[in-house]
C-alpha positions, -999 to 999 in steps of 0.1 A, spaced: 82 625 550 119 616 549 147 625 573 165 642 545 135 665 539 134 674 576 171 682 576 168 703 545 138 722 559 157 731 591 187 742 570 166 763 547 152 784 575 188 795 584 195 811 551 163 832 549 180 865 557 207 858 531 180 852 505 163 885 513 196 904 510 205 888 477 172 887 459 150 915 474 154 939 445 145 913 419 115 900 440 102 935 446 102 942 409 88 909 398 63 900 425 51 933 439 24 940 413 9 905 409 -28 900 411 -54 872 410 -47 836 417 -10 830 424 4 795 424 40 791 438 59 759 432 84 750 459 77 780 482 101 766 508 97 787 540 73 811 524 98 839 519 81 852 488 48 859 506 65 891 520 65 906 485 30 897 474 -1 919 476 -26 909 503 -55 906 478 -40 877 459 -53 842 463 -23 820 471 -17 783 464 17 769 475 28 736 460 54 723 485 62 686 485 82 689 517 55 688 545 80 699 571 78 734 556 40 737 556 36 751 591 62 778 583 44 787 550 10 790 567 26 812 594 39 835 567 5 836 551 -10 847 584 17 873 590 12 889 556 -26 886 556 -27 864 525 -54 838 520 -51 805 503 -38 770 508 -7 748 508 -6 714 490 20 687 492 19 681 455 48 688 430 37 709 400 40 678 378 13 660 398 -15 680 382 -33 684 415 -48 717 402 -71 721 372 -59 736 339 -59 773 334 -65 780 371 -37 805 377 -31 841 367 5 837 378 29 809 386 60 817 407 93 798 408 123 810 427 153 787 430 132 757 424 137 745 388 172 735 396 158 706 417 128 693 398 133 658 383 125 670 347 126 707 340 108 704 306 80 685 323 77 710 351 76 739 326 49 721 306 29 717 338 34 754 346 20 763 311 -10 740 318 -18 759 350 -17 794 335 -47 811 319 -41 825 284 -20 856 290 -10 845 325 26 850 336 53 826 348 76 847 371 110 832 379 143 838 396 167 808 391 204 800 393 216 786 360 246 769 344 277 789 336 287 793 299 295 761 281 332 751 282 340 778 308 360 771 339 330 778 362 309 754 341 336 727 346 334 732 383 296 730 382 297 698 362 322 682 386 304 691 418 268 684 406 267 647 417 276 655 453 256 688 453 226 670 440 227 644 468 233 669 496 210 698 486 176 682 479 182 674 442 197 707 431 216 708 398 240 738 397 248 730 360 212 731 347 206 755 318 172 766 331 173 799 312 176 779 279 148 755 290 124 784 297 131 799 263 124 766 247 92 758 267 67 773 242 57 805 260 43 833 238 68 858 252 99 856 275 115 886 291 147 877 309 177 893 325 209 877 337 228 886 368 254 872 392 255 867 429 285 862 452 279 826 458 304 801 443 290 773 421 256 790 417 269 825 407 250 830 374 213 836 376 183 846 354 151 865 364 121 876 345 87 864 333 72 843 305 36 848 291 14 818 284 
C-alpha cells in the first residue's frame, strides 16, 4: 500500500457528504431496486451501500486497502453481507458470469484502460445482467470546457489517483458491446468534471 493511496483514502472520506448531496437522486433511482449478487468496482468508502437492498450479496473490488475497513463498517451498518477484495476488475479474481449487477460510480475515469475494464465487467455479468454506472465524462469535443479538461488532465491525473477528467466514458460504454444501453446526461456544479452520464447497460 502506497503513501499516495493512504492520502487519497483520507481525502475521500471528507467529501462523502458532498457526494450524497450531488448524486443521491441518481443513486436512489439506479441502485435501490437491485437484487442478487452485486459486484462494485472501486467502492471507495462504501457510500453506495446506503442505497442497496439488504438482501443483496455484495462483493467490493477495491484496490486501495486503506479503504477496506470503512467499506466493511458500512456493510455492517446497512446489514449487507459479502466481502471486499483488493483486486481491480481487470485482475479477473472472480469467475465469469458470477454477477447479476456490476456497479461503477466515478471509477472508470481512473482505470488504466477503460475498454479493458468494460470488457472485464461484461465478463462478470450473467446474460441479461446489468452494468449500472454514474460517471463524469469529457465535455464536447472542441469546446472551451474540453480544452480546460485537456490542459489540466496531466496534473489532475497525478494528484487524484489516476483520474482523467477528459475521458469520454459515455462513448466507451456505448462501444463496449452491451446488448442495450440506457443513458442520461446531466451536469453538476463542479468545475472540470461538470458533465456526467448515468444509466445502465445490459449484458
